[in-house]
ZADREN-397369 format. One record per atom (N, C-alpha, C, O): x, y, z; residue in one letter. Coordinates in steps of 0.05 Angstrom, whole numbers, plus 5000, padded with zeros to 4 digits. Atoms other than C-alpha are relative to their C-alpha. Layout:
BEGIN
XYZA...
// end
This chain:
BEGIN
501249655001X500550024999X501650235001X503550255017X498749744993X502650744984X498050205006X495750184999X501249844994X500351295010X501350354990X503750334987X499149765003X502052074995X498550235018X496150275018X500849964974X502052505057X501750304995X504250334995X499949755003X501553285046X500650165026X500850045048X498949834975X503553865096X496849995016X496350015040X503249954981X495553885112X499849725008X498749755030X501650194992X494053135125X502549755013X502349515014X498650194989X500352875155X500750095029X501850315031X499949924969X500752925235X502149775021X501649535023X498350194977X505952605288X498650015026X497950235035X500549924965X503552495361X501349815013X500949585006X499250214978X507152145414X497849965019X496950155032X502250124986X501851765450X501349765018X503449645012X499350194980X502151265512X500349754982X502449634979X500750155012X499150785470X499250024980X499750254972X500549925027X496050665396X497749975007X496849785021X502650005003X489550905387X499550044973X501250104956X501249885030X485251035325X500450224994X498950355008X499549885011X487851565289X498750154969X499349984952X500249905032X485551955218X501450204999X502550355015X498149835009X488652305175X502850085014X503150315022X497449954991X495752245202X501749765000X501549564986X497950214989X501051845230X500249995028X500450195043X500450034966X500751535298X503449955010X504749804995X497750204982X507351385344X498950075022X497650265030X500950104972X506451055408X499849765005X500449574991X500150384997X505050435440X502649945012X504150125019X497550114986X510749995468X502450064981X504750054990X496749925010X515850185413X498750334996X496850344980X500649745006X514650975412X501550144981X500750374974X498749895017X520151105362X498150034971X497850224956X500350025024X516550765307X497550204988X496150355000X503549805008X510651105259X498049774995X498849554987X502150135005X504250805255X498050174982X497850424983X501749825011X498750955205X497049865000X496649624997X501850125004X492050895204X497650154991X497350365003X501849885010X486151115164X500650334997X499750525009X498449815014X490551595122X498150094978X497649924960X500949925022X486552055076X502350144980X502950384980X498549935025X491052135020X499949944972X497849814966X500850105029X491552014947X502249754999X504049705015X497450155000X495651464920X502550004994X502850104972X497950015017X502351394908X501449864986X502349664997X498750105020X505551204847X503150064992X504050294990X498049875008X512351164826X500550124971X500249974951X499649945033X514051604760X502049984990X502750124970X496950075017X520351334744X500249654997X502249525001X500250274998X517450574733X501649944974X502249704970X499050105023X520850634662X502950114999X504250074979X496949954998X527550894680X501449805010X500249665027X497050194997X534050444688X500850105026X500550355029X498749964969X536850474761X498150065023X496049935026X500949954977X534750794822X499850265013X501950325023X500349744997X532651454841X500950165037X501150385049X499149954970X534851364914X503049984998X504449914979X497349955002X541551484944X500749665005X502649544996X500050304986X540250764979X497449834991X495249885000X502950115007X535150244939X498249925026X495849945029X501250154978X533849935004X499250135022X501050305023X501649944971X530350165070X502850055016X504649905009X498149924982X535450435122X497950115027X496050265026X500849884972X533550545195X501050295007X503250305017X499849724994X533751295206X499150095018X497449975032X501149834975X532851835257X499450254982X501150364967X501149755016X528752385226X499250225015X497950165035X500649764988X527753095251X498550194980X499850304963X502149835013X521953485221X499950285004X500150385026X499149685003X522454235195X499450105030X500950245044X501549834974X517754375260X501449905023X500750005044X498550064978X522954005306X499149745016X500349685036X500650284994X519453335318X501849814995X503549874978X497450154992X524152795330X498949734997X496949685009X501150324995X523451955309X502449904992X504049964975X497150235009X528651435312X499349774989X496949694988X500950275011X528850825281X498250014970X496549844964X502850005018X524650945224X500349904973X501550074958X499150055025X525250545159X500050184980X497650224975X500049795022X526351055104X503350034984X505649984991X498149905021X530251305040X499650204991X497750315001X499649724997X531751945010X499849964963X501449804952X501049975028X528752074930X502250254995X501750485003X497949805011X534852474902X499050154968X500450334958X501049855014X530352694842X498250155012X498650395006X501549844988X524752964882X500550145026X499250335034X499049904982X528553084942X497549965024X496850145038X502250124981X522752674986X501049825015X502849665008X499150254982X523552265044X498449814990X496249914984X501050275001X520951565030X499749845027X501649825042X499150164967X519151155096X497649785006X495249865005X501350284994X515850455112X499150045029X500850055047X500649984974X511250545175X500849695009X502149534996X499850244985X510849965227X498249864982X499149674969X501450165004X504649735203X500049904971X498149774963X499150055029X507649645129X498750164976X498750094952X500649765020X504650275097X502350164996X503950225014X498449925014X508850595046X499650264999X497150274999X500749725002X508951425042X502550095000X504549955005X497749845006X513751945030X498350285008X496050365003X500649675000X513652655055X500950194981X503250164976X499149785020X514453225007X502850095008X503850035030X498349834995X520453644997X500150215024X498050325027X500349854983X522354085054X498849895028X499949995048X501450184967X518553695118X502249935013X502350015036X498650094983X524453385138X502350134994X503250154971X498549804994X529553845168X502949825000X504849954991X498450184987X534753215189X499549734994X497549625004X500150295004X535952495163X503249885005X505349954994X497650214988X541352025195X499949755001X497849665008X499750254999X543351365192X502749774996X504549874983X497850135005X548550835187X499549804975X497449724964X500550245020X550750325136X502349894998X504450014995X497450235005X555249695130X500349984970X498849964951X498850025028X559849675076X502849885006X503949855028X497250234996X566349275064X501650105013X503349975025X497749874979X570249845101X498650025022X499650175039X500550014971X566349745157X497250174998X495950214977X502249795001X560650225183X500050264994X501650405005X499649765010X559350815148X497650225010X495450155003X502749834992X554351415178X499950214973X501450294955X500149825022X550951875137X497750165014X495650075023X502049824993X547552515158X498850204982X500450294966X501049765022X543253035116X498950085010X497850005030X502149854983X540053585126X499250234976X500550264955X501449745019X535954175089X500150195009X501150185032X500849754988X534554885099X502650164991X502750375004X498449875009X541055135064X499550204983X497750184967X501549795026X540655775023X500749884977X502449714974X500250035021X539455734960X502750024979X504050234981X497749965014X545255634907X500349834977X500349594982X499650205022X546255334839X497149974986X495650164983X502350144997X540454944822X497849875015X495749765010X501050154972X539054734889X498750265010X499650495007X501749864977X533255044938X500849915026X502049715033X499650104974X533255075007X498649745008X498849685031X501050274991X529154355005X501849854988X500949624984X498650215012X535054044971X501249865028X501350015048X498850164983X538353485017X503050114992X503650214971X497049935003X546453615030X501149855018X500849965039X498250164990X550553065061X502150245016X503450425006X498349854981X554153395125X502649824996X502349595003X497850125004X561653175106X501650085029X502649915044X499149834975X564253655165X497450205013X495550285000X502549914986X559453995213X501350245017X503150145030X499849794985X560954645249X499950304985X498750324963X499249775015X562855395231X500150134967X499350324954X499550115031X565455095164X500449794997X502349634999X500650225010X562354655140X500249884975X500750064959X499650125027X562754215078X497549834998X496449735018X502450035006X557053985045X500049924970X501150054953X499650125016X555553444991X497449984983X495849794983X502650085021X550153544941X500249754977X501749714957X500350275022X547952894907X496850054993X494850075008X502149925017X542653054856X499449744975X501049664957X500350235030X539452494806X498250134985X496150214995X501949985024X536352684740X499249844981X501049674979X501350245020X532652244686X501150104974X500350314965X499149905028X536552304618X499149804984X498549574992X501250155023X534152044548X502449904985X503750094978X498950025022X538951654503X499349834978X498349614982X501950135025X536751444435X501749854992X504049954991X499050115011X538850834405X500450084971X498350064957X500249935023X541851084337X498949804973X498149874951X500750255023X540450324301X497149974999X496049984977X502250094989X534050174331X497350255009X494850255010X501949725000X531750924345X498250045024X496850245029X501149944981X529350644410X500950165014X503350235010X498649834982X529751124472X499849895025X497649845036X499650054967X531950924540X501350155013X503550255009X498749824977X532051254607X501549965018X501449755030X498150094971X536851274661X500450245016X500250475008X499049764987X539051644720X503150094998X504949934995X497649935002X544852064720X499850115032X497650185042X499049904977X548052284787X501950224995X504050194982X498249754998X550853024797X500550055025X498850115042X499049884970X555353144856X501850275004X503950284992X498449704988X558153854883X500850015021X499549855035X499949974976X560954024943X500250285007X501350424990X499549724986X560854694986X500950025026X501049875045X499649964965X562955055042X498450165011X498350395002X502149764982X557555375092X501550075009X502949925021X498249844978X561355885124X498350265005X497850404986X501849674995X557056535155X497750054976X497450214958X502149925019X551156415124X499649984969X497550034957X498749965031X554356335052X500649714987X502249564998X499050215011X554855755006X501150054972X500250124950X498050005024X561055714968X500749774987X500949564999X499450265024X562655244910X503349955012X505150115018X498050034984X567754864939X502749944975X502549834953X498349985013X574154914910X503249805008X504849865026X496950144987X580654374918X503250154998X505250114984X498149795001X585154914934X501150045023X499650055042X499849904965X589055094997X499650345001X498050395019X501349785002X587955834986X497250055008X496450195027X502849964995X580755764977X499049825031X497549935047X500950084975X579655315037X501450195029X500150225050X498849834978X584755775083X498350195005X497750245028X500949775000X580756355063X497350035018X496350255022X502450024982X574456095110X501449915028X500049825046X498650134963X579755905175X501150245006X502050205029X499049764992X582656675181X500549975022X502949945027X500149924967X581856735250X501549775015X502349805039X497450244981X586356025267X501749954978X502249724971X497650105017X591356075216X502549815013X503049575012X497650134981X597055925258X499449705007X501049554995X500750234993X594155285285X498949814979X499049564981X500950095026X591055135218X503049864990X503849634994X497750005011X597655195185X502549715008X503849574993X498750124991X601054785235X498449654992X499849464986X500350205004X596254225225X500449884966X501149674955X499550055036X596654175151X503449954994X504049864971X497350005003X604654165159X500849755016X502449585009X499950284981X603853635221X498849734974X500649574969X501250135006X599353195177X500749934967X500649714955X499350045031X601553415102X497649944992X497149714983X502850005008X594853515087X499650084964X500750284954X500049915029X593153535012X497450124992X495449994999X502549905007X587653924985X498449904973X496750034961X500650155021X586553404929X498049825010X496249724997X500750224992X584352954981X497450065015X497550215035X501949854973X577353045013X500049955023X499950125040X499450094974X578252605067X501750225019X501050355039X497849844995X584052965081X499550345011X500850475027X500549775002X580653605074X497850015026X497250225038X502650044979X574953385125X501649955025X500650045046X499250004980X579753215172X500950325017X500550415039X499149674996X582753925171X498150135012X498550265032X502749784992X575454235177X499449915022X499250085039X500650124972X573853785235X501950095019X501050185040X497949844983X580454025268X499050325009X498950415031X499849694999X579054745259X497150035012X496750205029X502549914989X571554705275X500249885029X497949855039X500250074973X573654435347X502050195012X502950175035X497249804981X579054985364X498250215010X499050405024X
// end
């Protein structure tokens, strides 16, 4: 079962026990972090990408995520995934109903994923200033947090490829990634350049330069830049 929730019909409640509710999402009972849906008044949700090769999601399978809504309410261990075409949050409720929250409703979503390299933690946020083709409803992955944050934009779009021999047109997802520094409320497109990065850290240059020397930081290596930013943000 798939259901769409608009701003008008989605509601979250923390209750001591599960009770019959209409036009909303209920949280409560023995598992207060889980989402329950009953008698939701919404229009059916149908995938708009059934004829497109690939997946519109960052991860095609659900992850147990912690979600904070724009209004501040928080939920933990909700089965969710991000649609990077529409910037919507898809979720599966505890009673098996699948639905989605429209772009801009979710302020933060975080989860951990098990990979060959070990457990990788992801944190995504919305609400940043509009930049390039992204609005304040777009999700950014936080690579470094603090007064000098490094944000990763991951956007998918549908492209068409025509077979010159058969004339057939195939649709597939294309992934576009960009990095930004978020400093003093401003979004700056990231440059793998020492001068650019240090321009955001002028208040702590002696300590930052010492860290760069000690760790032989390469500004072409994003992991090393993240470590530098985490050091700076911790000063």
